[in-house]
C-alpha positions in Angstrom: 15.5 -0.5 5.1 12.2 1.6 6.1 13.2 4.5 4.1 10.3 5.9 2.0 9.7 4.5 -1.6 10.6 7.2 -3.5 13.6 7.8 -1.2 14.7 3.8 -1.9 17.0 4.3 -5.1 19.2 7.1 -3.4 20.1 5.8 -0.4 20.9 2.4 -1.5 23.1 3.9 -4.0 24.9 5.6 -1.3 24.7 2.3 1.2 27.0 0.0 -1.1 25.3 -3.0 0.5 26.7 -5.5 -1.8 26.0 -9.4 -0.4 24.3 -8.4 2.8 20.6 -9.0 2.7 18.0 -6.3 2.6 14.9 -6.5 4.3 12.4 -3.6 2.6 9.6 -2.0 4.5 9.1 0.8 2.2 5.3 0.3 1.0 4.9 2.1 -2.6 5.6 2.1 -6.6 8.8 4.3 -7.5 7.4 8.0 -9.6 8.8 7.5 -13.0 9.9 3.9 -13.4 6.7 2.5 -12.2 8.9 -0.2 -10.5 8.1 -2.1 -6.8 10.8 -1.1 -4.4 12.2 -4.6 -4.4 12.6 -4.2 -8.3 14.9 -0.7 -7.5 16.7 -2.8 -4.8 17.6 -5.2 -7.5 18.9 -2.4 -9.7 21.0 -0.5 -7.5 22.2 -3.4 -5.3 22.0 -6.6 -7.4 23.9 -8.7 -5.5 21.7 -8.3 -2.3 19.3 -10.7 -1.4 16.4 -9.0 -0.6 13.1 -9.6 1.5 10.0 -7.8 1.8 8.5 -6.9 5.5 4.5 -5.8 5.2 1.3 -6.3 6.9 -1.3 -4.8 9.5 1.4 -3.2 12.2 1.2 0.2 13.8 4.7 0.8 14.7 3.6 2.1 18.1 2.0 -1.1 19.1 5.0 -3.4 17.8 7.3 -1.2 20.2 4.5 -1.6 22.7 5.0 -5.5 22.9 1.4 -5.4 21.4 0.6 -8.9 19.3 1.4 -8.4 15.6 1.7 -11.2 12.7 3.3 -10.2 9.6 4.3 -11.3 5.8 7.7 -11.5 5.2 8.3 -12.6 1.6 11.9 -14.0 0.2 12.0 -15.8 -3.0 15.1 -17.5 -1.7 12.8 -19.5 1.2 15.8 -21.0 3.3 16.8 -17.3 3.6 13.4 -16.3 4.5 13.1 -18.7 7.2 16.9 -17.7 8.4 15.6 -14.2 8.8 12.1 -14.8 9.7 13.5 -16.9 13.1 16.3 -13.6 13.6 13.0 -11.1 13.8 10.4 -13.1 15.3 9.5 -12.2 19.0 6.8 -13.8 21.7 4.4 -11.5 20.3 5.7 -10.5 16.8 4.7 -13.5 14.9 5.9 -13.7 11.1 4.3 -15.8 7.8 6.9 -16.3 5.6 6.3 -16.1 1.9 7.9 -16.3 -1.1 5.8 -14.0 -3.2 7.5 -10.9 -2.9 5.5 -8.8 -5.3 2.1 -9.8 -3.9 3.7 -8.8 -0.6 5.0 -5.6 -2.0 1.9 -4.8 -3.8 -0.7 -5.4 -0.9 1.3 -2.7 1.3 1.4 0.0 -1.9 -2.5 0.1 -2.9 -3.8 -0.3 0.4 -2.2 3.3 1.2 -4.0 4.7 -1.6 -7.2 2.8 -0.3 -6.9 4.2 3.2 -6.8 7.5 2.1 -9.9 7.0 0.4 -11.6 5.5 3.3 -10.5 8.5 5.2 -12.1 11.0 3.1 -15.4 9.0 3.7 -15.2 9.6 7.4 -14.1 13.3 6.9 -16.7 13.8 4.9 -19.4 12.1 7.3 -20.5 9.4 4.5 -21.4 6.4 6.2 -20.5 3.0 7.3 -22.0 1.3 4.2 -19.7 3.7 2.0 -16.3 2.5 3.7 -17.4 -1.1 3.6 -18.5 -1.1 0.2 -15.0 0.9 -0.7 -12.7 -1.6 1.5 -14.8 -4.2 -0.6 -14.1 -2.4 -4.2 -10.9 -1.5 -3.2 -9.6 -5.0 -2.4 -10.8 -6.0 -5.9 -8.8 -3.1 -7.4 -5.9 -4.4 -5.6 -6.0 -8.0 -6.8 -6.8 -7.2 -10.1 -3.9 -5.2 -10.2 -1.6 -7.7 -8.4 -2.7 -10.5 -10.5 -1.7 -8.8 -13.2 1.6 -7.7 -12.4 2.2 -11.3 -10.9 1.2 -11.8 -7.7 -0.9 -15.1 -6.1 -3.7 -14.0 -5.1 -3.5 -15.9 -1.8 -1.0 -13.6 -1.2 -3.0 -10.6 -1.9 -6.1 -12.3 0.6 -3.3 -12.9 3.1 -1.6 -10.4 6.1 0.1 -8.4 3.7 -2.5 -7.2 1.2 -6.3 -7.4 3.1 -5.1 -7.7 6.3 -3.2 -4.7 6.1 -5.9 -3.2 4.2 -8.8 -3.7 7.0 -6.3 -1.8 9.4 -5.1 1.5 7.7 -8.7 2.0 6.6 -10.3 2.3 9.9 -8.3 4.1 11.8 -6.9 7.5 12.3 -3.4 6.2 13.6 -2.9 5.2 10.0 -0.8 8.2 8.2 -3.1 7.7 5.2 -6.2 7.6 7.0 -5.8 10.6 8.5 -4.6 12.5 5.4 -8.4 11.5 3.6 -10.4 12.4 6.5 -8.8 16.3 6.1 -9.6 15.7 2.6 -13.3 14.4 3.4 -13.4 17.7 5.8 -12.3 20.0 2.3 -9.2 20.6 3.5 -5.9 21.2 0.8 -3.7 17.9 0.2 -1.1 20.3 -0.5 -1.2 22.1 2.7 -1.5 18.9 4.7 1.4 17.3 3.2 3.4 20.3 3.6 2.6 20.0 7.7 3.0 16.4 7.9 6.5 15.7 9.7 5.6 12.0 8.7 5.0 10.4 5.0 1.5 9.6 3.7 3.1 6.9 1.0 -0.4 7.2 -0.5 -0.2 10.2 -1.6 2.9 9.4 -3.9 1.9 6.4 -4.9 -1.7 7.2 -6.5 -0.7 8.8 -9.6 2.0 6.6 -10.1 -0.4 3.1 -9.5 -3.1 5.0 -11.8 -0.6 5.4 -14.5 0.6 1.7 -14.2 -3.1 0.3 -13.8 -3.7 2.1 -17.0 -0.4 0.8 -19.0 -1.7 -3.0 -17.6 -5.5 -2.3 -18.9 -6.6 -2.9 -14.8 -9.3 -0.5 -14.4 -9.0 0.7 -10.6 -11.8 3.5 -10.2 -11.2 4.0 -6.3 -7.4 4.9 -7.0 -8.5 7.1 -9.8 -11.1 9.0 -7.5 -8.1 9.3 -4.6 -6.1 11.1 -7.8 -8.6 13.3 -8.6 -9.1 14.3 -5.2 -5.3 15.0 -4.3 -5.6 17.1 -7.6 -8.4 19.5 -6.1 -11.2 17.8 -7.2 -14.4 18.6 -4.4 -15.6 15.5 -2.6 -18.9 15.9 -3.8 -18.0 16.0 -7.6 -16.2 12.4 -7.0 -18.6 10.3 -5.1 -20.9 11.3 -7.7 -18.9 10.4 -10.4 -18.3 7.2 -8.9 -21.7 6.3 -8.0 -22.7 7.3 -11.4 -20.2 4.4 -13.0 -22.6 1.8 -14.9 -23.9 -0.9 -13.0 -22.6 -4.2 -13.5 -21.9 -8.0 -12.2 -20.1 -7.9 -9.2 -17.7 -10.3 -10.4 -17.2 -8.6 -13.5 -13.2 -7.7 -14.5 -14.3 -3.6 -14.3 -14.8 -1.8 -10.9 
């Protein structure tokens, strides 16, 4: 199921999947409920076993047969193994996991962080800044994931860190490209209206910010992305981030 995250509930309600296993590919958190896509599926199609397919993968490269490795997460490990056997190919390698929550959170958070890294590119802030954002963004992803019940090793794997590195470093990423436009001073509303594809991070950012706040998790990079999407100038957002009080790198705060 590759429906964008904000439309999964409506499409599943029409699909009437029954007990057919679902492999979810959407990466996001539902607005209003703060539910992960697997949690939405559990509400709408409670009899359908669920797996999550996530990781560093641009669709064009997969279609071209270029080497790709992803995480397939399923609580039912036997079903996950059977799905992996059906989906895997010579250049399409799947690593199994039972950590559905971790796989989903990695995919959702990295989209927001990719927007931030695109802003760095568009505003010409340099490679040092991008590297710092990836590292500090991964710390935010880990804090939020652990608070929601994810496993640290999942967040450090393909569906977390792996996907984060890919989407934070290429204009082939829709979220990164959106960030580039923001960094160049273009309007988020105009860019999103002009796109024929979906930049999931734009919808996920405010939901993630609110969910993190409710969980008591500090996510300053995510908050900064929200400010950019709401129209705050890049210079002001960067100044606010750099003005945060200094702290030890292993402190809980960002």
